Structures are given as structure tokens and as C-alpha cells.
PyMOL commands that place a pseudoatom at each C-alpha (Angstrom):
pseudoatom trace, name=CA, resn=UNK, resi=1, chain=A, elem=C, hetatm=0, pos=[62.770, 115.141, 59.705]
pseudoatom trace, name=CA, resn=UNK, resi=2, chain=A, elem=C, hetatm=0, pos=[64.524, 118.167, 58.293]
pseudoatom trace, name=CA, resn=UNK, resi=3, chain=A, elem=C, hetatm=0, pos=[68.032, 118.938, 59.485]
pseudoatom trace, name=CA, resn=UNK, resi=4, chain=A, elem=C, hetatm=0, pos=[68.813, 122.618, 59.228]
pseudoatom trace, name=CA, resn=UNK, resi=5, chain=A, elem=C, hetatm=0, pos=[72.465, 122.555, 60.234]
pseudoatom trace, name=CA, resn=UNK, resi=6, chain=A, elem=C, hetatm=0, pos=[74.915, 123.531, 57.511]
pseudoatom trace, name=CA, resn=UNK, resi=7, chain=A, elem=C, hetatm=0, pos=[77.407, 120.823, 56.578]
pseudoatom trace, name=CA, resn=UNK, resi=8, chain=A, elem=C, hetatm=0, pos=[80.765, 120.529, 58.261]
pseudoatom trace, name=CA, resn=UNK, resi=9, chain=A, elem=C, hetatm=0, pos=[83.424, 122.817, 56.785]
pseudoatom trace, name=CA, resn=UNK, resi=10, chain=A, elem=C, hetatm=0, pos=[85.869, 121.738, 54.113]
pseudoatom trace, name=CA, resn=UNK, resi=11, chain=A, elem=C, hetatm=0, pos=[86.826, 118.111, 53.813]
pseudoatom trace, name=CA, resn=UNK, resi=12, chain=A, elem=C, hetatm=0, pos=[85.078, 117.233, 57.089]
pseudoatom trace, name=CA, resn=UNK, resi=13, chain=A, elem=C, hetatm=0, pos=[81.828, 117.396, 55.106]
pseudoatom trace, name=CA, resn=UNK, resi=14, chain=A, elem=C, hetatm=0, pos=[82.819, 114.068, 53.525]
pseudoatom trace, name=CA, resn=UNK, resi=15, chain=A, elem=C, hetatm=0, pos=[83.164, 112.391, 56.937]
pseudoatom trace, name=CA, resn=UNK, resi=16, chain=A, elem=C, hetatm=0, pos=[79.843, 113.882, 58.053]
pseudoatom trace, name=CA, resn=UNK, resi=17, chain=A, elem=C, hetatm=0, pos=[78.107, 112.806, 54.846]
pseudoatom trace, name=CA, resn=UNK, resi=18, chain=A, elem=C, hetatm=0, pos=[79.520, 109.281, 55.088]
pseudoatom trace, name=CA, resn=UNK, resi=19, chain=A, elem=C, hetatm=0, pos=[78.367, 108.882, 58.688]
pseudoatom trace, name=CA, resn=UNK, resi=20, chain=A, elem=C, hetatm=0, pos=[74.931, 110.235, 57.821]
pseudoatom trace, name=CA, resn=UNK, resi=21, chain=A, elem=C, hetatm=0, pos=[74.256, 107.726, 55.066]
pseudoatom trace, name=CA, resn=UNK, resi=22, chain=A, elem=C, hetatm=0, pos=[72.022, 106.088, 57.682]
pseudoatom trace, name=CA, resn=UNK, resi=23, chain=A, elem=C, hetatm=0, pos=[69.141, 108.109, 59.110]
pseudoatom trace, name=CA, resn=UNK, resi=24, chain=A, elem=C, hetatm=0, pos=[68.033, 105.928, 62.004]
pseudoatom trace, name=CA, resn=UNK, resi=25, chain=A, elem=C, hetatm=0, pos=[64.998, 108.057, 62.872]
pseudoatom trace, name=CA, resn=UNK, resi=26, chain=A, elem=C, hetatm=0, pos=[63.683, 107.438, 59.359]
pseudoatom trace, name=CA, resn=UNK, resi=27, chain=A, elem=C, hetatm=0, pos=[64.912, 103.878, 59.055]
pseudoatom trace, name=CA, resn=UNK, resi=28, chain=A, elem=C, hetatm=0, pos=[66.832, 104.670, 55.873]
pseudoatom trace, name=CA, resn=UNK, resi=29, chain=A, elem=C, hetatm=0, pos=[70.326, 103.622, 54.884]
pseudoatom trace, name=CA, resn=UNK, resi=30, chain=A, elem=C, hetatm=0, pos=[71.962, 104.723, 51.634]
pseudoatom trace, name=CA, resn=UNK, resi=31, chain=A, elem=C, hetatm=0, pos=[74.503, 101.918, 52.062]
pseudoatom trace, name=CA, resn=UNK, resi=32, chain=A, elem=C, hetatm=0, pos=[71.891, 99.198, 52.665]
pseudoatom trace, name=CA, resn=UNK, resi=33, chain=A, elem=C, hetatm=0, pos=[72.780, 97.443, 49.422]
pseudoatom trace, name=CA, resn=UNK, resi=34, chain=A, elem=C, hetatm=0, pos=[75.285, 97.593, 46.585]
pseudoatom trace, name=CA, resn=UNK, resi=35, chain=A, elem=C, hetatm=0, pos=[73.059, 99.767, 44.397]
pseudoatom trace, name=CA, resn=UNK, resi=36, chain=A, elem=C, hetatm=0, pos=[72.557, 102.395, 47.113]
pseudoatom trace, name=CA, resn=UNK, resi=37, chain=A, elem=C, hetatm=0, pos=[76.228, 102.335, 48.098]
pseudoatom trace, name=CA, resn=UNK, resi=38, chain=A, elem=C, hetatm=0, pos=[77.211, 102.782, 44.449]
pseudoatom trace, name=CA, resn=UNK, resi=39, chain=A, elem=C, hetatm=0, pos=[74.843, 105.740, 44.124]
pseudoatom trace, name=CA, resn=UNK, resi=40, chain=A, elem=C, hetatm=0, pos=[76.308, 107.388, 47.240]
pseudoatom trace, name=CA, resn=UNK, resi=41, chain=A, elem=C, hetatm=0, pos=[79.917, 106.905, 46.090]
pseudoatom trace, name=CA, resn=UNK, resi=42, chain=A, elem=C, hetatm=0, pos=[79.070, 108.329, 42.656]
pseudoatom trace, name=CA, resn=UNK, resi=43, chain=A, elem=C, hetatm=0, pos=[77.310, 111.294, 44.289]
pseudoatom trace, name=CA, resn=UNK, resi=44, chain=A, elem=C, hetatm=0, pos=[80.455, 111.959, 46.329]
pseudoatom trace, name=CA, resn=UNK, resi=45, chain=A, elem=C, hetatm=0, pos=[82.621, 112.044, 43.212]
pseudoatom trace, name=CA, resn=UNK, resi=46, chain=A, elem=C, hetatm=0, pos=[84.202, 108.596, 43.383]
pseudoatom trace, name=CA, resn=UNK, resi=47, chain=A, elem=C, hetatm=0, pos=[82.653, 107.590, 40.067]
pseudoatom trace, name=CA, resn=UNK, resi=48, chain=A, elem=C, hetatm=0, pos=[81.182, 104.222, 39.231]
pseudoatom trace, name=CA, resn=UNK, resi=49, chain=A, elem=C, hetatm=0, pos=[83.292, 102.070, 41.520]
pseudoatom trace, name=CA, resn=UNK, resi=50, chain=A, elem=C, hetatm=0, pos=[81.375, 98.831, 40.939]
pseudoatom trace, name=CA, resn=UNK, resi=51, chain=A, elem=C, hetatm=0, pos=[80.433, 97.811, 44.456]
pseudoatom trace, name=CA, resn=UNK, resi=52, chain=A, elem=C, hetatm=0, pos=[79.069, 94.405, 45.390]
pseudoatom trace, name=CA, resn=UNK, resi=53, chain=A, elem=C, hetatm=0, pos=[77.127, 93.437, 48.526]
pseudoatom trace, name=CA, resn=UNK, resi=54, chain=A, elem=C, hetatm=0, pos=[80.330, 92.635, 50.440]
pseudoatom trace, name=CA, resn=UNK, resi=55, chain=A, elem=C, hetatm=0, pos=[81.681, 96.121, 49.674]
pseudoatom trace, name=CA, resn=UNK, resi=56, chain=A, elem=C, hetatm=0, pos=[78.417, 97.715, 50.831]
pseudoatom trace, name=CA, resn=UNK, resi=57, chain=A, elem=C, hetatm=0, pos=[78.616, 95.704, 54.073]
pseudoatom trace, name=CA, resn=UNK, resi=58, chain=A, elem=C, hetatm=0, pos=[82.208, 96.854, 54.543]
pseudoatom trace, name=CA, resn=UNK, resi=59, chain=A, elem=C, hetatm=0, pos=[81.191, 100.496, 54.063]
pseudoatom trace, name=CA, resn=UNK, resi=60, chain=A, elem=C, hetatm=0, pos=[78.443, 100.068, 56.683]
pseudoatom trace, name=CA, resn=UNK, resi=61, chain=A, elem=C, hetatm=0, pos=[80.898, 98.481, 59.130]
pseudoatom trace, name=CA, resn=UNK, resi=62, chain=A, elem=C, hetatm=0, pos=[83.377, 101.350, 58.722]
pseudoatom trace, name=CA, resn=UNK, resi=63, chain=A, elem=C, hetatm=0, pos=[80.569, 103.915, 59.054]
pseudoatom trace, name=CA, resn=UNK, resi=64, chain=A, elem=C, hetatm=0, pos=[79.379, 102.465, 62.358]
pseudoatom trace, name=CA, resn=UNK, resi=65, chain=A, elem=C, hetatm=0, pos=[82.939, 102.148, 63.684]
pseudoatom trace, name=CA, resn=UNK, resi=66, chain=A, elem=C, hetatm=0, pos=[83.472, 105.789, 62.756]
pseudoatom trace, name=CA, resn=UNK, resi=67, chain=A, elem=C, hetatm=0, pos=[80.274, 106.865, 64.529]
pseudoatom trace, name=CA, resn=UNK, resi=68, chain=A, elem=C, hetatm=0, pos=[81.376, 104.963, 67.636]
pseudoatom trace, name=CA, resn=UNK, resi=69, chain=A, elem=C, hetatm=0, pos=[84.771, 106.660, 67.436]
pseudoatom trace, name=CA, resn=UNK, resi=70, chain=A, elem=C, hetatm=0, pos=[83.284, 110.153, 67.070]
pseudoatom trace, name=CA, resn=UNK, resi=71, chain=A, elem=C, hetatm=0, pos=[80.855, 109.451, 69.884]
pseudoatom trace, name=CA, resn=UNK, resi=72, chain=A, elem=C, hetatm=0, pos=[83.763, 108.628, 72.159]
pseudoatom trace, name=CA, resn=UNK, resi=73, chain=A, elem=C, hetatm=0, pos=[82.817, 105.005, 72.653]
pseudoatom trace, name=CA, resn=UNK, resi=74, chain=A, elem=C, hetatm=0, pos=[85.835, 102.987, 73.611]
pseudoatom trace, name=CA, resn=UNK, resi=75, chain=A, elem=C, hetatm=0, pos=[84.775, 99.881, 71.716]
pseudoatom trace, name=CA, resn=UNK, resi=76, chain=A, elem=C, hetatm=0, pos=[87.731, 97.675, 70.888]
pseudoatom trace, name=CA, resn=UNK, resi=77, chain=A, elem=C, hetatm=0, pos=[85.930, 96.324, 67.811]
pseudoatom trace, name=CA, resn=UNK, resi=78, chain=A, elem=C, hetatm=0, pos=[85.479, 99.840, 66.412]
pseudoatom trace, name=CA, resn=UNK, resi=79, chain=A, elem=C, hetatm=0, pos=[89.140, 100.715, 66.928]
pseudoatom trace, name=CA, resn=UNK, resi=80, chain=A, elem=C, hetatm=0, pos=[90.191, 97.417, 65.397]
pseudoatom trace, name=CA, resn=UNK, resi=81, chain=A, elem=C, hetatm=0, pos=[88.009, 98.070, 62.350]
pseudoatom trace, name=CA, resn=UNK, resi=82, chain=A, elem=C, hetatm=0, pos=[89.353, 101.602, 61.816]
pseudoatom trace, name=CA, resn=UNK, resi=83, chain=A, elem=C, hetatm=0, pos=[92.952, 100.473, 62.327]
pseudoatom trace, name=CA, resn=UNK, resi=84, chain=A, elem=C, hetatm=0, pos=[92.621, 97.511, 59.961]
pseudoatom trace, name=CA, resn=UNK, resi=85, chain=A, elem=C, hetatm=0, pos=[90.941, 99.602, 57.268]
pseudoatom trace, name=CA, resn=UNK, resi=86, chain=A, elem=C, hetatm=0, pos=[93.504, 102.399, 57.608]
pseudoatom trace, name=CA, resn=UNK, resi=87, chain=A, elem=C, hetatm=0, pos=[96.340, 99.935, 57.269]
pseudoatom trace, name=CA, resn=UNK, resi=88, chain=A, elem=C, hetatm=0, pos=[94.689, 98.347, 54.225]
pseudoatom trace, name=CA, resn=UNK, resi=89, chain=A, elem=C, hetatm=0, pos=[93.802, 101.495, 52.274]
pseudoatom trace, name=CA, resn=UNK, resi=90, chain=A, elem=C, hetatm=0, pos=[96.130, 104.301, 53.394]
pseudoatom trace, name=CA, resn=UNK, resi=91, chain=A, elem=C, hetatm=0, pos=[99.805, 104.682, 52.737]
pseudoatom trace, name=CA, resn=UNK, resi=92, chain=A, elem=C, hetatm=0, pos=[102.216, 106.442, 55.066]
pseudoatom trace, name=CA, resn=UNK, resi=93, chain=A, elem=C, hetatm=0, pos=[102.201, 110.241, 55.243]
pseudoatom trace, name=CA, resn=UNK, resi=94, chain=A, elem=C, hetatm=0, pos=[104.057, 112.046, 52.471]
pseudoatom trace, name=CA, resn=UNK, resi=95, chain=A, elem=C, hetatm=0, pos=[105.294, 115.628, 52.333]
pseudoatom trace, name=CA, resn=UNK, resi=96, chain=A, elem=C, hetatm=0, pos=[104.724, 116.451, 48.694]
pseudoatom trace, name=CA, resn=UNK, resi=97, chain=A, elem=C, hetatm=0, pos=[103.341, 119.971, 48.543]
pseudoatom trace, name=CA, resn=UNK, resi=98, chain=A, elem=C, hetatm=0, pos=[105.054, 123.253, 49.385]
pseudoatom trace, name=CA, resn=UNK, resi=99, chain=A, elem=C, hetatm=0, pos=[102.418, 123.907, 52.084]
pseudoatom trace, name=CA, resn=UNK, resi=100, chain=A, elem=C, hetatm=0, pos=[104.459, 121.805, 54.569]
pseudoatom trace, name=CA, resn=UNK, resi=101, chain=A, elem=C, hetatm=0, pos=[101.415, 119.663, 55.349]
pseudoatom trace, name=CA, resn=UNK, resi=102, chain=A, elem=C, hetatm=0, pos=[101.791, 115.890, 55.139]
pseudoatom trace, name=CA, resn=UNK, resi=103, chain=A, elem=C, hetatm=0, pos=[99.261, 114.040, 53.008]
pseudoatom trace, name=CA, resn=UNK, resi=104, chain=A, elem=C, hetatm=0, pos=[98.143, 110.453, 53.413]
pseudoatom trace, name=CA, resn=UNK, resi=105, chain=A, elem=C, hetatm=0, pos=[98.546, 108.477, 50.235]
pseudoatom trace, name=CA, resn=UNK, resi=106, chain=A, elem=C, hetatm=0, pos=[95.150, 107.156, 49.175]
pseudoatom trace, name=CA, resn=UNK, resi=107, chain=A, elem=C, hetatm=0, pos=[96.637, 105.209, 46.291]
pseudoatom trace, name=CA, resn=UNK, resi=108, chain=A, elem=C, hetatm=0, pos=[94.671, 104.074, 43.260]
pseudoatom trace, name=CA, resn=UNK, resi=109, chain=A, elem=C, hetatm=0, pos=[91.962, 102.469, 45.331]
pseudoatom trace, name=CA, resn=UNK, resi=110, chain=A, elem=C, hetatm=0, pos=[89.266, 100.394, 43.669]
pseudoatom trace, name=CA, resn=UNK, resi=111, chain=A, elem=C, hetatm=0, pos=[85.822, 99.392, 44.908]
pseudoatom trace, name=CA, resn=UNK, resi=112, chain=A, elem=C, hetatm=0, pos=[85.079, 100.393, 48.487]
pseudoatom trace, name=CA, resn=UNK, resi=113, chain=A, elem=C, hetatm=0, pos=[88.766, 101.178, 49.117]
pseudoatom trace, name=CA, resn=UNK, resi=114, chain=A, elem=C, hetatm=0, pos=[88.489, 104.603, 47.460]
pseudoatom trace, name=CA, resn=UNK, resi=115, chain=A, elem=C, hetatm=0, pos=[85.695, 106.048, 49.595]
pseudoatom trace, name=CA, resn=UNK, resi=116, chain=A, elem=C, hetatm=0, pos=[87.047, 104.417, 52.757]
pseudoatom trace, name=CA, resn=UNK, resi=117, chain=A, elem=C, hetatm=0, pos=[90.552, 105.763, 52.097]
pseudoatom trace, name=CA, resn=UNK, resi=118, chain=A, elem=C, hetatm=0, pos=[89.218, 109.262, 51.454]
pseudoatom trace, name=CA, resn=UNK, resi=119, chain=A, elem=C, hetatm=0, pos=[87.093, 109.327, 54.616]
pseudoatom trace, name=CA, resn=UNK, resi=120, chain=A, elem=C, hetatm=0, pos=[89.838, 107.916, 56.843]
pseudoatom trace, name=CA, resn=UNK, resi=121, chain=A, elem=C, hetatm=0, pos=[92.495, 110.244, 55.382]
pseudoatom trace, name=CA, resn=UNK, resi=122, chain=A, elem=C, hetatm=0, pos=[90.295, 113.278, 56.078]
pseudoatom trace, name=CA, resn=UNK, resi=123, chain=A, elem=C, hetatm=0, pos=[89.528, 112.029, 59.590]
pseudoatom trace, name=CA, resn=UNK, resi=124, chain=A, elem=C, hetatm=0, pos=[93.189, 111.342, 60.406]
pseudoatom trace, name=CA, resn=UNK, resi=125, chain=A, elem=C, hetatm=0, pos=[94.341, 114.738, 59.134]
pseudoatom trace, name=CA, resn=UNK, resi=126, chain=A, elem=C, hetatm=0, pos=[91.534, 116.516, 61.007]
pseudoatom trace, name=CA, resn=UNK, resi=127, chain=A, elem=C, hetatm=0, pos=[92.308, 114.731, 64.252]
pseudoatom trace, name=CA, resn=UNK, resi=128, chain=A, elem=C, hetatm=0, pos=[96.029, 115.360, 63.990]
pseudoatom trace, name=CA, resn=UNK, resi=129, chain=A, elem=C, hetatm=0, pos=[95.297, 119.021, 63.220]
pseudoatom trace, name=CA, resn=UNK, resi=130, chain=A, elem=C, hetatm=0, pos=[92.811, 119.342, 66.092]
pseudoatom trace, name=CA, resn=UNK, resi=131, chain=A, elem=C, hetatm=0, pos=[89.886, 120.107, 63.780]
pseudoatom trace, name=CA, resn=UNK, resi=132, chain=A, elem=C, hetatm=0, pos=[87.750, 117.081, 64.589]
pseudoatom trace, name=CA, resn=UNK, resi=133, chain=A, elem=C, hetatm=0, pos=[86.509, 117.923, 68.091]
pseudoatom trace, name=CA, resn=UNK, resi=134, chain=A, elem=C, hetatm=0, pos=[83.451, 119.744, 66.754]
pseudoatom trace, name=CA, resn=UNK, resi=135, chain=A, elem=C, hetatm=0, pos=[82.290, 116.764, 64.717]
pseudoatom trace, name=CA, resn=UNK, resi=136, chain=A, elem=C, hetatm=0, pos=[79.834, 115.053, 67.073]
pseudoatom trace, name=CA, resn=UNK, resi=137, chain=A, elem=C, hetatm=0, pos=[77.204, 112.349, 67.214]
pseudoatom trace, name=CA, resn=UNK, resi=138, chain=A, elem=C, hetatm=0, pos=[73.713, 113.354, 68.355]
pseudoatom trace, name=CA, resn=UNK, resi=139, chain=A, elem=C, hetatm=0, pos=[73.180, 112.414, 72.005]
pseudoatom trace, name=CA, resn=UNK, resi=140, chain=A, elem=C, hetatm=0, pos=[69.805, 110.836, 71.216]
pseudoatom trace, name=CA, resn=UNK, resi=141, chain=A, elem=C, hetatm=0, pos=[70.544, 107.086, 71.008]
pseudoatom trace, name=CA, resn=UNK, resi=142, chain=A, elem=C, hetatm=0, pos=[67.759, 106.553, 68.486]
pseudoatom trace, name=CA, resn=UNK, resi=143, chain=A, elem=C, hetatm=0, pos=[69.257, 109.220, 66.187]
pseudoatom trace, name=CA, resn=UNK, resi=144, chain=A, elem=C, hetatm=0, pos=[73.094, 109.204, 66.179]
pseudoatom trace, name=CA, resn=UNK, resi=145, chain=A, elem=C, hetatm=0, pos=[73.163, 111.792, 63.351]
pseudoatom trace, name=CA, resn=UNK, resi=146, chain=A, elem=C, hetatm=0, pos=[76.635, 113.282, 62.939]
pseudoatom trace, name=CA, resn=UNK, resi=147, chain=A, elem=C, hetatm=0, pos=[76.812, 117.072, 62.987]
pseudoatom trace, name=CA, resn=UNK, resi=148, chain=A, elem=C, hetatm=0, pos=[79.383, 119.838, 63.150]
pseudoatom trace, name=CA, resn=UNK, resi=149, chain=A, elem=C, hetatm=0, pos=[78.954, 121.789, 66.401]
pseudoatom trace, name=CA, resn=UNK, resi=150, chain=A, elem=C, hetatm=0, pos=[79.193, 125.502, 65.716]
pseudoatom trace, name=CA, resn=UNK, resi=151, chain=A, elem=C, hetatm=0, pos=[78.193, 126.605, 69.219]
pseudoatom trace, name=CA, resn=UNK, resi=152, chain=A, elem=C, hetatm=0, pos=[80.677, 129.085, 70.729]
pseudoatom trace, name=CA, resn=UNK, resi=153, chain=A, elem=C, hetatm=0, pos=[81.463, 126.806, 73.665]
pseudoatom trace, name=CA, resn=UNK, resi=154, chain=A, elem=C, hetatm=0, pos=[81.526, 123.619, 71.556]
pseudoatom trace, name=CA, resn=UNK, resi=155, chain=A, elem=C, hetatm=0, pos=[78.800, 122.275, 73.854]
pseudoatom trace, name=CA, resn=UNK, resi=156, chain=A, elem=C, hetatm=0, pos=[76.132, 121.101, 71.395]
pseudoatom trace, name=CA, resn=UNK, resi=157, chain=A, elem=C, hetatm=0, pos=[74.629, 117.694, 72.094]
pseudoatom trace, name=CA, resn=UNK, resi=158, chain=A, elem=C, hetatm=0, pos=[71.786, 117.400, 69.618]
pseudoatom trace, name=CA, resn=UNK, resi=159, chain=A, elem=C, hetatm=0, pos=[71.689, 117.306, 65.851]
pseudoatom trace, name=CA, resn=UNK, resi=160, chain=A, elem=C, hetatm=0, pos=[68.590, 119.479, 66.141]
pseudoatom trace, name=CA, resn=UNK, resi=161, chain=A, elem=C, hetatm=0, pos=[67.343, 121.203, 69.259]
pseudoatom trace, name=CA, resn=UNK, resi=162, chain=A, elem=C, hetatm=0, pos=[63.881, 121.289, 67.670]
pseudoatom trace, name=CA, resn=UNK, resi=163, chain=A, elem=C, hetatm=0, pos=[63.763, 117.515, 67.220]
pseudoatom trace, name=CA, resn=UNK, resi=164, chain=A, elem=C, hetatm=0, pos=[66.108, 115.453, 69.377]
pseudoatom trace, name=CA, resn=UNK, resi=165, chain=A, elem=C, hetatm=0, pos=[66.733, 118.095, 72.038]
pseudoatom trace, name=CA, resn=UNK, resi=166, chain=A, elem=C, hetatm=0, pos=[63.029, 118.839, 72.454]
pseudoatom trace, name=CA, resn=UNK, resi=167, chain=A, elem=C, hetatm=0, pos=[62.199, 115.132, 72.721]
pseudoatom trace, name=CA, resn=UNK, resi=168, chain=A, elem=C, hetatm=0, pos=[64.803, 114.581, 75.425]
pseudoatom trace, name=CA, resn=UNK, resi=169, chain=A, elem=C, hetatm=0, pos=[63.712, 117.648, 77.387]
pseudoatom trace, name=CA, resn=UNK, resi=170, chain=A, elem=C, hetatm=0, pos=[60.056, 116.582, 77.188]
pseudoatom trace, name=CA, resn=UNK, resi=171, chain=A, elem=C, hetatm=0, pos=[60.921, 113.074, 78.434]
pseudoatom trace, name=CA, resn=UNK, resi=172, chain=A, elem=C, hetatm=0, pos=[62.896, 114.564, 81.294]
pseudoatom trace, name=CA, resn=UNK, resi=173, chain=A, elem=C, hetatm=0, pos=[60.052, 116.941, 82.177]
pseudoatom trace, name=CA, resn=UNK, resi=174, chain=A, elem=C, hetatm=0, pos=[57.477, 114.135, 82.125]
pseudoatom trace, name=CA, resn=UNK, resi=175, chain=A, elem=C, hetatm=0, pos=[59.737, 111.984, 84.263]
pseudoatom trace, name=CA, resn=UNK, resi=176, chain=A, elem=C, hetatm=0, pos=[59.988, 114.706, 86.915]
pseudoatom trace, name=CA, resn=UNK, resi=177, chain=A, elem=C, hetatm=0, pos=[56.217, 115.277, 86.933]
pseudoatom trace, name=CA, resn=UNK, resi=178, chain=A, elem=C, hetatm=0, pos=[55.562, 111.592, 87.460]
for i in range(1, 178): cmd.bond("trace and resi %d" % i, "trace and resi %d" % (i + 1))
show_as sticks, trace
zoom trace
């Protein structure tokens, strides 16, 4: 499958990229093991953070909690995961720059803490600033790809109208025809 959507703007691209480390339609997961998770973190600029299998599992857990959150699922377990991770890896907001924008302290995080802190700091700032509502999860349950909705009415449902949207419309059509 080829996704033709451009990445989310600015720092939201990190959140989108993190969520899309699993491509369910292809059965691939960049965070499936420590080696893959290490490659993804290095690709994102976190350097060689030395991840083990437990760290890779933690990254996967945060990713799925984040997808649930973006999808609007009200799962208590997802909220608990995001809250616990935020408390563990993020400091309180600090006003340090002349731009009058508070920044969340990501600290000198090691292992999985660095990528998790970066993703959660971007997400928190985007949600507080009202810039996160266009970051969506594909409505196809077998896909769940995260995309940035650039439609004028912010009404996009599918990561790709040509793939997931067409499949859903065809299923609906066949269901009506009997």
C-alpha cells in the first residue's frame, strides 16, 4: 500500500511517525523488537539509545495508547498509560524562551524515555494549543493508520480514499445490493 498524504506539519510529524510504526494492513511493526525499535529511534534523531525488548514493548504500549487516544476511544487503560508515562518522563512546563510559550522539560532521558518524552511533549503542546484535532486515525478498523486531515471541513475519515475509503464504500454497496 502506498500512502500519498504528506506528513503532518511541524512537530506533529513525530507523533504521526511514531503512531505509524505499525502498518496493520501489511502486518509490519518497526517496534516489533529491540533492533527495529532502535533503528526507528535512530532514524528519528534520538541516536543509539540502546533499547532492550522491554523498552520496545513499552514503546508499542505507548503507541497503541496514543492511537486509542487520537481515535477518541475512552479506554481507561490507554489514559492510564499516557498519564503514567507523562509523569515518568516529562517535567512540569517551563517558560524559558522569549516567545512566551511554555515548554515541557524532556530531561536527559535515556533508553525509551527519550522518544516517549518527545512524542508526549509534542502531543501535549499540540492539544493545549488546539493543533491536534486534525491528527486522526483511519476509520478502517483493520488499518488504524494515523494521518493529518487537510480537508477544508476537517471531515476526513480515511488514510486513503483510494484504499480504505474505497473498500468501505464497496462493502457498503455490496451490503445494500444483497
